[in-house]
N, C-alpha and C positions, 0 to 999 in steps of 0.2 A: 333586478332582484330575483325574479323568477328563474332567470338563467343561473344565478349563483346557487339557488337551492337545488335545481335539477343537476347542476354540475357536482355538488357535494354528494348527493345520493348516487349519482351515476359513477362517480369516481371511487368512493369509499365503500359503498354497500352493494355494488353491482354483483360481486362474487359471493355474496352472503346467501346461503341456502340453509334453512334450519334442518338439523338432524332430528328425525322423529324420536330416536332413542334418547337424545339429550333433552328434548322437550318432555318426554315421559318422566325421566329421572328428575328434572327440575320441578315438574308438577307434583310428583310424589313427595319430594323434599319440602316443597312449600306447604302441602297439605299436612305433612308430619309436623312441621313447625307450628302451624295454626292449632293443630290438635294439642300439642305440648303446651302452648300458651293458655289454651282453654283449661286444660287439666291443672296447670299450676295456678291459674286464677281461682279455680274452684276450691283449692286448698288454702289459698291466701285470703280469700274473702272473710272467713270466720276470724282469722287472726286480725285483720284490719278492723272489722266490726268490734272485736273485743278491745283492741288498742285504743280506738277512738271513742269507746263507750257509746256506740250507736244502738238504737232500738232495732230489733230484727222484725218487729211488727209494731203497729201503733198501740201504745198503751191506752187503756180504757179507764173510765171512772166507775165502771160497774163490772164486777166479776161474780158470776153465778157459781154456786158450789153444790156438792152432793148433800151437805148438811146445813149450810148457811150461805148468805150472799154478802158481798162487801161492796159498799157504795160510797163514793166520795160526794159529800153534800156540803158545799161551801168550803171551809178550810179543814173540815174534819172528815175522816173516814168512819163509817159505821158498819157494824156487823149485824145483819138481820137473820135470826133463825129461820129455817125453811118454813114457808107458809104463814109468816106473821108480818104485820104492818108496822110493828114498833121494833126499834133496834135494842140490842142488849148491851153491846160494848161500843166504845168510842175510841178513836185513835187519831194521832197526828202523823203525817208523812215526814219521815226523817231522812230518807235517802231514796234515790231512784237511779237504777242502772239499766242497761239494755236487757238484762235478764230478770230483774225483780224490783219490786217496790217494797220498801221496808217501812212498817208502821209501828209506832210506839203506843202502847196502851195508856190511856188516861182515865180509865174507869176503875175505881176501887173494887176489888174482888175479895170477898170474905174467905173463899175457899182456896185462895192462892196467896201465900205469904210474900212471894216475890213479884207481886203484880206491878210494882214500879219499874222493874227491869224487863218486863214482858214485851217482846216484839213479835210482830207477825210479818212473815216474808211471803209476799204474793208474787207468783211468777208473772212476768209482763204479758206473755201471750196466753199460755195455758199450762197447767201442770199441778204439782203438789204444793199446798200451803204448809209452811213450817212455822211453828210457834217456838220461840226461844226465850228462856227465862233463867234468872239466877246468876250467881257467881260462884264457881265456874258455870258457864252457860250450858244449859241442858236443852236439847232439841226434841220436839214432839211433832210427829207428822199429823196434820189436822185432817185435810180432805183434798179432793181434786177440785180445781176451779177452771173456768173458761170464760171467755168474753161472750156476751149475748150476741146472737145473730142480728145483723142490721136488717131492718124491715124496709 
């Protein structure tokens, strides 16, 4: 068996000597192909995440804000004004995507005639909270929110 292997290499590859220029061109071509795949992957990843409805960060049950905090407690979300221990508004979660959590208001509001159509759109990672209400829907920018730092 050893003789057969030696015979194959001696017979067919004995005259093979690599050309340094060919090796250089082959290496550059391979590096270019790898770079192109990485570049294409970086543009494809957001499309794949969007298509599969994947979270880009882990969703939280607590979001701190510039004016109030949103906390999920049991089956309800509650909005706590800054610096207070009691909540002001209560919500149910109606939708969750990779980009946002949509909450429907369940607290009657005397100052808001369209309170039954009121929804709050929390960004999953961090960003601007939007309040939407009425028919046709009107959007109000509420505040910036973020997830608390893990201790």
